[in-house]
N, C-alpha and C positions, 0 to 999 in steps of 0.2 A: 291662763291665768295667773298671778301673782299673789293678787288678794282679793277678797270681798266683804262683803259686811252681811254680819250676824243679826239678821232682822229680827225674829222672834222664838222664842222656845215656845211647845207646845207640851212639854214635861217639866217636871221640877224634881226638884231632890228629892230623893224616896221613891220616886214611881219606879214601877216594875214595869218594862218593856222588853219586845219579842222583835226578832226578824224583819223586817217589813213594817214598822210601827213609826210613823210618822213623827220626828222629836222636835224638828226644827225648823226654820225654813231661810236661807241664803239667798240674800241678795249678791247675783255673778255679774259680771260686765254685762250680760246680753238677756238676761230674765232672774227671775223669782224662782227658788227651787225649793221644793222639799228635800228635805235629809229625811233617811228612812236608818234605821236603825241594823246592822247585819250580822248583832249578837245578842243572846237575851240576857238579861240580867237587871240590877238595880241602879237607878242613877244617884251615884254616890255624892258627885260633886259637878256643878257647871263650874266650869273655869271661867268662859268668856260671856260675859251678861250678853243678854239684849240689848241691841241699839249699836255695839260695838263696830265701828269700821275699819278698815284696813287689816281684816284677819288674814296673817298666810297662809298659803295653801300648805296643807298637811298640818299646820301649827296643832297644839292641843285645844279641844274646846270642852270635853265632857270627859267624866271617869266613871265608867258601869265595874259594878263590881258583881263578880259570876258567882253563880247561885251557891250558896254554901258561905261564901266569903262574908266577913265581917266590915260592914258598909263603912264604918268609921275608919277600920285602919284601911280601907281601900282609898277612901278619900283623901287621908294623910298620906298615904306612901305617894299615891299619882299625883298629888298638888305639889309635893316635892320636889318631883320629877317636870313639873310641869315649864321646863323652859325648851325654846327654841331649838334642840338640837336634833330631831325628828329628820329633817332633811332638809338639803337646801333650798332656799325660797324661790329662788330662780330658775323654774324647771317646765317643761311644756304638758299639759295637761293630760297628754296621750301620755308622754312616761310617768306619772303620776297614777293613771290611771290601772298601770299592771301592778303598782306595788302592794304591799300588805304592809299596815300599822303592825308595830310589835306589841305594844302594851297597852296603847291608848286609844281613846276616840277623839280622832282627828279630822279635820276640816280638810277634805279630797278634792275640792275643786269639780267644776260644773262641766265639763266634756266626759262625755261618755267613749268608752272603748269601742271599735269595731265588733268585737264580741258580745256588745253590753253588757260586759261585767263589773265595769265600775260603780260603786258606791262612794255618795259624797262624804260618810262616816264611816272610818274604819274599824273592823273588830277590835273589842276592848275587853282584856281580862287582866289581872293582878300580876305585876312582875313576880311573886312568889310562884303562882301558879304554872309558872313555866320554865323557871330558872335551871331546873334539871331536867326539863324535856330533852329526848336525843333529837339529833338533828338526820339519823337513818333510824329505817325502821328493822325489825328483824330480819326481813329479807333482802336486806342491804340498800333501801331505795332511799336517795338523798331527797328530804322533801325542802324544796325553794319555791319562792313566789315565781311568777312567770318573767316578771323583769332581771330577778336576780339570776336566773339560767340566762335569760338571754346577753346580759352584761357579764357573764361568767365565761360564754363562749365566745363573745368577741375579744375579749381579752387573754382566754385561754389558761383561764383559773379553773383548778381541777373542785369541782362544789364539794366532793368527800374529803378535800383536804379543811374545811372550813367549818368553823361552830356557828350555829343559827342564835341569832338573837331575837329571833322572831317567835310568836306565837306556838309554843310546844316543840320548841326549838329550830322552829323552820329558818332558812336561811333566806337573808331577805338583804336589799339594796346596800345599805351599809356595812353588810358584810362583807362583800364583792369590793365595794370600795374601798375597805379598811385594810383588805388584803392586797390591794392594789399598791395602798399607799405606803405597806411595811415593807415593799419591795419585793416581793414575791411574782411580779409580773409589769408589766406595763400597766399607770395608772389608768384607771377605767372613768370615762367620760360621759357625762350626758349627750343626746344628739346634740342637744342646742351647742354645747361645747367642742364637740367635733366639728362642727359646722363650723363653728369661729376658729377655731385651729387650722383648718384647711381653706381660710380666708387669704386673700393676698396680703400678704405684709405692707403693703402699700395703700391698702385700703383709706380712704379719707375718713378722718372720725369727725362727727357732728361737732358744731359748736357750743361750748359748756353755755349752762346759765348764766353764768357769772359776765361771759363775753358777750352774749346776748343783751345784756340788761344794759352792758356799756355803752352800747349804742345807740340807748334813749336817754331822754332827759328824765329825771326824777320829778316826778309825777305827772308824768306826760301818759302814764299806761297805769293798769291795774292786772295785777295778777288773780288769773282764775285756775285752780288747781285742777288736774286731769282726775276724770272718773277714770274708773277700771275699764269702762267701753273704750274710751278715748285712748288710753294706753295702750289696750290690746291691737286697734286698729292700726295705731304707729308703729308697733311692734312689727305685727305681721305685712304693713306693707311694707317695709323697710327689707323684711326677709324674701317678701315676692320678688320685689326689685332687683336685690343684689343677688339672689339665688337662682332667679327664673329667667332665663335670655327670651326675651319678649320678642316676636317678631309679628306683623300688623298687613293685615287682608282690607281694604274695604271696595264697595261696591253699593251701586246706587238699587232700590229695587221699588220698582211701582206698583202702588199701593190700590189703583181705582178697582179693580175686580174684587181684592180682600174688602174692601170698603162696602162693595156694595153686598158683596156676600154677608158679612157682619150686620147691615140693618137689615136683611131679608132674615136670618135667623131669629135676632133678635124681635122681629115684628109677631115671629112663630111662635115662639114661647110659649108654652102653655101657661095658665095661670095657678096661682096657688092663695088659700084663704090665710091671711094673717091678721093681727091686731087691728092693724089699718087700713084693713081690707085687702084687696085682691092685690096680687104682688104675681111679676114674673117669676118663673124657676129658676132663671138664670138671666143675665144682661153681658153677653158676651164684651169684650172691650179689643183693642186691638193688638194690646199687650197679652193677652190670653192665646191669640191667634198666633203669636211670635213666641210663644214658649212651646205650642205644638210644633211651628214649622221648625225651630231649631232641636228638639224630639228627634224630630223625621228625619232630619238631615243626616244624625248621630247613626239612626238606624240605620240609611241609605248609607252611609260612612263610617265602618262600624271600627275601622283602625283610628281614626281621630277620638273616641271615645274611651280615652286613654290617661293614665295618670302614670307620670316618671318616677322610679325608686333608681337607687343606683345599681341595682341587680338585675330587674326584671321591667319589662313593659306590661303595667297593670292594664289588660282591656275589658271594660265594663260589657256587662251581657245588656244592662237596662240604660236608657237616659233617663238621670235624674237630675232634673233642671233648677240650679237654683236661682231663687230671684231676689235682685236687691231692693230692700225696704227701707225707705227711708224714716229712723225714728230719733224722738228727741235726744242729742248727746252723740248721734253718729249713724250705722246701719246696720242691716242684719239680714243673712239670706236664708229666709226659709226655702223648703225644697220640694218641689213636685217630683216624688217619685215614678219612677217609671211613665213618665208624661206620653212618651208614645204609644203606648197602649190606651190613653183615656180620651174620652170624648172631649170636645171645647166644652160644653158645659160642664162636666164635672173637674176640667182644669180651671174653668172661671170660679165657681163657687169653692171649690178647697183656696185657691190663692186669697180669696176673698176673707176667708175665716183664718187662714195662715198671717195675712197681713193685720189684721185684726188685732190680734194675739203679740203679735210680734210688735206693735206699737204699745201695747198694754205690759210688756215683758211677760208673755205668759207661755211661751214658746218651751216646749222641752227640746233636751238637747238634741235628740234624734231629729228633731223636724229641722234642724238648721246645721247639723253637722254633715261632713260627708256631702255626698253628692259626684257627679262626673262633669258639670259643667255651668255655666251660668249666664244671666242676663243682666244687663244694665242699661235702663231706658231714663233717658233725659228729654226724649222728643216733649214731653208735656210742660218743660219747661222752655222751649225754644231753642234748643242746641240742637244744630245741623248736625257734627257727627263730635266724634272724641274717639280715645283711645282709654278702655278700662284695663285696670290692672288686675292680671288673673289671681285669681283666691285658690293657693293649695289648698288638697292636692289635685286641684283640677289641671289640665290641660289648655283649655281654651275657654275663652269669656265671650260674649257679645256685646258690643257698646252699639244702642239704637239709638237714633237722632230724629229731629222732628219730620213727618212727614209733608211736605209743602207744592204748592203747586209751582212748576217747572216747565220751560220752556224744552221740548224733546224732539229730536227728527225720527219722523216716522216715513218710510216709502219715500225720501226724499223731501217730506213737506214739515215745517214746523208746526207742532202741536204741543197743547199745555195737558201736563198730566201729573199725577200727585206721584211725589219719590222720597223716598226713604232712604238716606245713608246711614250704612252698617258696618259698623269695622271689629271684625274678630280679632282678637290679642291670643296668638298659642305660644305656647310653653316649644320653643327651639327644638330640644331634645326630644320630644315626644311627636309631636306634629310640625313638618317642615312645610318649607314652602307650597310645595305642588298638595301635597296631603290637605292643608290649610286652604290651598283655593278650591281643591274639590269640594270638601263642607262650606265653605262659604257660598259656590254656585248650588248645592242641595239647597241650605237655607232660601237661596232667593229665588232659584225655581217653585218650592212650596208656597213662599209668600205670592208669587205672582201666578200661579194658577193653585189656589185657595180651595177649589172642589176636592181636590186629592184628601184634604185633612178631614173629609168627613168618611173616608170609606174605610 
């Protein structure tokens, strides 16, 4: 993310808060998130009022006074420092999640780190309480944020040579970048900047807004500003198509056995009491069975259950299948974790819950971030086949077309069968042609022999 909307404050100036207290709600590009305090103190000043749109990631939103600190002084001092100098706005949320704010309560984005350590609002203390704190302990240990350590290592900077500006003298990202800019070493850049610097010099640039609008007659169009979701989708699609070498494999799968099994399983579903009367405990869809088949295919071909990094091939131990869900303004990909271990009824009910909460933007970050593969189904719209764009850090995505009756040749005779075309997009760095063919072949076997999914 680059920005979000501060929807609501749940505290007011003068309120005392403790770590874990929900203090505000942020509307991100994907969901409405609860913001928790990560330190105790008194809300000295609310800098960004409720209802403010376009709040930049890591910008100052509130001041917390530490225990024993004068609230009025903290509010005045923090307010004077409330300029957007905390960090560059355009930076991936995954990078922000590793950084510690120095002295202010900042809006830190919606994405959770892999370790689950990110908090949307970062620790707040007065500048006066930290100014004289050492960056080293008596034992010689250097205190630094995880991001600062990583950037310093990449840039060859000795952390012991730096002075920290963070809480209690902790070295943070700005300190490392400052050392690089001072000429101590080569400049430190973010992951996004590094990727940009290594892109081919001849890479074409998109047309400017002005150039596009000049092609159309004035008054023949209206301008609808992009919301955060559309901006994020656009940025990630460009990233995916320019940095991932896509490779495509298509097969046709016969669905008649799967459709017959689905009908039998739904007919045999136990009933439960509801306010509206008896209802089945589950109702399987074809998509539920596709999710299971893809998970089992990754189980059968574990080397294809991978993610690419510049130093390692990440081989995942479980098949966490993301499922593209269309929501107003874009799409989101909630994840069925360990799908290879779950029953069809569990997958079905879990998917219904995730899809409903996705459409109301109530998903938690851990419910739509990560995953090891994805499924995108446009069959319900009558699409015969298509190629989907890989969603990093996945190395594969399966595009599902419509099941339709087609003439097929069996034993030298022409017969009618229900056939579905599926296309596997792979990151050729991680899953090459032969491995991709093995994976999509395993998927086809599970779809055409669906009883195996019940074992």
